[in-house]
C-alpha positions in Angstrom: 0.3 14.7 32.1 0.1 11.7 29.7 0.9 12.6 26.7 1.3 10.0 23.3 5.0 10.1 23.9 4.6 8.2 26.9 3.3 4.8 24.8 6.1 5.2 22.0 7.8 2.0 22.9 4.9 -0.3 23.8 4.3 -3.0 21.0 1.8 -3.1 18.3 -0.6 -5.5 20.0 -0.4 -3.1 23.9 -1.6 -0.6 21.8 -4.2 -2.5 19.9 -5.5 -3.5 23.1 -5.6 0.1 24.6 -7.2 1.4 21.7 -9.7 -1.8 21.7 -10.2 -0.5 25.5 -10.8 3.3 24.5 -13.9 1.9 22.6 -15.5 1.9 26.3 -13.6 4.6 27.5 -11.4 7.4 26.1 -9.1 7.7 28.7 -7.0 4.7 29.4 -3.9 4.7 31.5 -4.2 8.2 31.6 -3.8 8.7 27.7 -7.0 10.7 26.4 -8.0 8.6 23.2 -10.3 9.8 20.4 -14.0 8.9 21.1 -15.9 7.2 18.6 -18.8 7.7 16.0 -22.4 5.7 16.6 -21.6 2.2 15.6 -24.2 2.2 12.7 -22.3 4.8 11.4 -18.7 3.1 12.0 -20.4 0.3 10.0 -21.4 2.4 6.5 -17.7 3.5 6.2 -16.0 0.0 6.8 -18.4 -2.7 7.3 -17.8 -3.3 11.3 -17.5 -1.4 14.4 -15.5 -0.9 17.3 -13.6 -3.8 18.3 -14.0 -5.5 15.2 -13.5 -2.8 13.4 -10.2 -2.0 15.0 -8.8 -5.7 14.9 -9.2 -5.5 11.4 -7.6 -2.3 10.5 -4.8 -3.8 12.8 -3.9 -6.6 10.7 -3.6 -4.4 7.8 -1.9 -1.5 9.0 0.6 -4.0 10.5 1.3 -5.7 7.0 2.0 -2.0 5.9 4.6 -1.5 8.6 6.4 -5.2 8.7 7.0 -4.5 4.6 7.7 -1.2 5.3 10.6 -2.3 7.5 11.3 -5.4 5.1 12.2 -2.9 2.2 14.3 -0.1 4.4 11.6 2.3 5.0 10.1 1.8 8.5 7.5 4.1 9.5 8.7 6.4 12.2 8.1 9.1 14.4 9.4 11.4 11.4 7.8 9.6 8.8 4.8 11.7 6.8 2.1 9.8 6.8 -1.3 10.3 4.8 -4.3 8.0 5.6 -6.3 8.3 2.1 -9.9 7.5 2.7 -9.6 8.1 6.1 -13.6 8.2 6.7 -14.3 8.8 10.7 -10.2 7.9 11.1 -9.6 4.3 12.7 -6.3 3.9 10.8 -4.7 7.3 12.2 -5.1 6.2 15.5 -2.7 3.6 14.8 -0.3 5.6 13.2 -0.5 8.0 16.1 1.3 6.2 18.5 4.2 5.8 15.4 4.4 9.0 13.5 4.4 13.2 15.1 1.3 14.4 15.4 2.3 16.5 12.8 3.2 14.5 9.8 -0.1 12.2 9.8 -2.5 13.3 7.7 -6.0 12.0 6.8 -8.4 13.2 3.5 -11.6 12.5 2.6 -14.4 13.3 -0.4 -16.9 13.3 2.5 -16.9 16.9 4.2 -19.4 15.6 6.9 -17.4 12.2 8.2 -14.0 14.8 8.4 -16.4 16.8 10.5 -17.0 14.4 12.8 -13.3 12.6 12.5 -12.2 16.3 14.2 -15.0 16.4 16.2 -13.7 13.0 17.8 -10.6 14.3 18.2 -8.9 12.0 15.4 -5.4 13.1 15.4 -3.6 14.8 12.7 -3.8 17.6 9.7 -8.1 16.0 8.5 -8.9 17.9 5.3 -11.6 17.4 2.4 -10.8 16.7 -1.3 -12.3 17.0 -4.5 -13.0 13.5 -6.6 -10.6 14.7 -8.8 -8.9 17.3 -7.1 -5.1 17.8 -5.8 -3.5 16.6 -2.4 -2.7 19.7 -0.5 1.2 18.5 0.6 5.1 20.1 -1.7 6.2 17.3 -4.6 8.1 14.4 -2.8 7.0 14.9 1.1 5.0 11.9 2.1 6.9 8.8 2.5 3.8 6.4 3.6 0.2 6.3 2.2 -2.4 3.7 3.5 -5.4 3.5 1.3 -8.0 0.8 2.6 -10.7 -0.2 0.5 -10.6 3.3 -1.6 -9.5 2.0 -4.9 -12.0 -0.8 -5.2 -14.8 2.1 -5.7 -12.8 4.5 -7.9 -13.6 4.2 -11.9 -10.3 4.3 -13.8 -10.5 7.8 -15.0 -10.6 8.8 -10.9 -8.0 5.7 -10.0 -5.3 7.2 -12.8 -5.6 10.5 -11.6 -4.9 9.7 -7.6 -1.9 7.1 -9.2 -0.8 10.4 -10.6 -0.8 12.4 -7.7 0.7 9.7 -5.8 3.4 9.8 -8.0 3.7 12.9 -7.7 4.1 13.6 -3.7 5.9 10.3 -2.2 9.6 9.9 -1.7 11.8 7.5 -2.9 11.0 4.6 -1.3 7.9 5.7 -0.3 5.6 3.2 1.0 1.7 2.4 -0.4 -0.3 0.1 1.2 -3.8 -0.5 -0.6 -6.8 -2.7 -1.1 -8.1 -3.9 -4.9 -11.1 -6.1 -5.2 -9.6 -9.8 -7.0 -11.4 -11.7 -9.6 -13.5 -13.9 -7.0 -15.6 -10.7 -6.4 -16.7 -10.1 -10.0 -17.3 -13.8 -9.8 -19.5 -13.7 -6.7 -21.5 -10.6 -8.5 -22.0 -12.4 -11.1 -23.4 -15.0 -9.3 -26.0 -13.2 -7.7 -28.1 -13.2 -11.0 -31.4 -14.8 -10.5 -30.8 -15.1 -6.3 -33.5 -13.5 -4.0 -31.0 -10.7 -2.5 -30.0 -11.4 1.1 -29.7 -7.7 2.0 -29.5 -4.2 0.4 -25.9 -4.3 -0.5 -26.7 -7.6 -2.7 -29.3 -5.8 -4.5 -27.6 -3.4 -5.5 -24.8 -5.2 -7.3 -27.6 -8.0 -8.3 -28.5 -5.6 -11.0 -24.9 -5.7 -12.5 -24.5 -9.5 -12.5 -25.3 -9.8 -16.2 -22.3 -7.7 -16.8 -20.1 -8.7 -14.3 -20.4 -12.2 -16.2 -20.0 -11.0 -19.5 -16.4 -8.8 -18.3 -14.8 -11.7 -16.2 -12.7 -12.1 -20.0 -11.8 -8.3 -19.9 -10.2 -8.7 -16.5 -8.6 -11.5 -17.5 -6.7 -9.5 -20.0 -5.5 -6.9 -17.5 -7.9 -4.2 -17.5 -9.9 -2.6 -14.5 -13.7 -3.8 -14.6 -15.9 -0.7 -12.7 -19.0 -1.7 -12.3 -21.5 2.1 -11.6 -23.0 1.3 -8.2 -23.1 4.4 -6.4 -22.4 5.0 -3.3 -24.5 7.8 -1.4 -24.1 11.3 -0.6 -21.1 12.7 -2.1 -20.3 9.3 -4.0 -21.9 9.5 -7.1 -22.2 6.3 -10.0 -19.6 8.6 -11.8 -16.8 8.5 -9.2 -17.9 6.0 -7.1 -19.1 2.2 -7.4 -17.5 -1.1 -7.9 -13.8 -1.7 -9.0 -12.5 -5.0 -9.8 -8.6 -4.5 -9.9 -6.2 -7.1 -12.0 -2.7 -6.8 -10.1 -1.3 -6.9 -13.6 -3.4 -3.8 -14.3 -1.4 -2.2 -11.3 2.2 -3.3 -12.5 1.7 -1.3 -15.9 -0.1 1.9 -14.6 2.0 2.2 -11.5 5.0 1.3 -13.3 8.0 1.8 -13.2 7.8 4.3 -10.4 5.8 1.7 -8.3 6.9 -1.8 -7.6 4.8 -4.6 -6.2 6.1 -5.8 -2.8 3.1 -7.3 -1.3 0.0 -8.9 -2.7 -2.3 -11.4 -0.6 -5.5 -12.4 -1.9 -6.6 -14.6 1.2 -10.3 -13.6 1.9 -9.3 -15.4 5.7 -6.8 -12.6 6.2 -8.5 -9.6 4.0 -11.7 -9.6 2.7 -10.0 -7.6 -0.3 -6.8 -8.0 -1.7 -3.9 -6.4 0.2 -1.6 -4.6 -1.5 1.7 -3.3 -1.0 3.9 -1.1 -3.0 7.1 0.6 -3.0 8.3 3.9 -4.7 11.6 3.4 -6.4 
């Protein structure tokens, strides 16, 4: 019987192509892969679906792996890996090849998407968390945390709450890969004022155009700017919206426990700004 152990030595590129192939057929080279949610649900959570969603995830996961290796904390079979805000589990599909399944964890505030990920066979220990809850993990136990498009939505008190939890659970040298909305996003929201919205998403942001323009100075002063746009079920505006976070804010609040290793604000590579921090 073919198992994940048979693919530990394949390259990152080969594993990506196997995952892409699993969109059409869950059995690839004798290994049964997790199935996928409907396209519209995938897009609801990550903005794209199937192959496009996987290739985007691969770019970010690869950045995390390369940085971890560069700074002496490579992600491997014995690492403990947490996908924070796992959604339908696209990043756990990548980590599945690298990390022992018993060391994979995925959490989300949405119980429905966690149930869906479990039913689709996503690897790892999947569980629901409260917006201001705690991780069901011992202190100093995690080697790597990925939080893609999570802190881009958190108001300051929620941001700081989970920052404190990350400080509690991470081991020395642990890698945190996350995304933040940069200044260009605040400028984009401000630019929508007076325009005919191109989409429902634009219409929701447009309500905050004047506020976005008025708060550019706060961002430039190193403050986190939060727009309470809300996100539907399980994501009320008091806990979920659009957060625009200066790098200086991360350095001030996450330090001295974490230091900045990577900051990429290049929309040709990542729609949001990519950040990798390391626990000292």
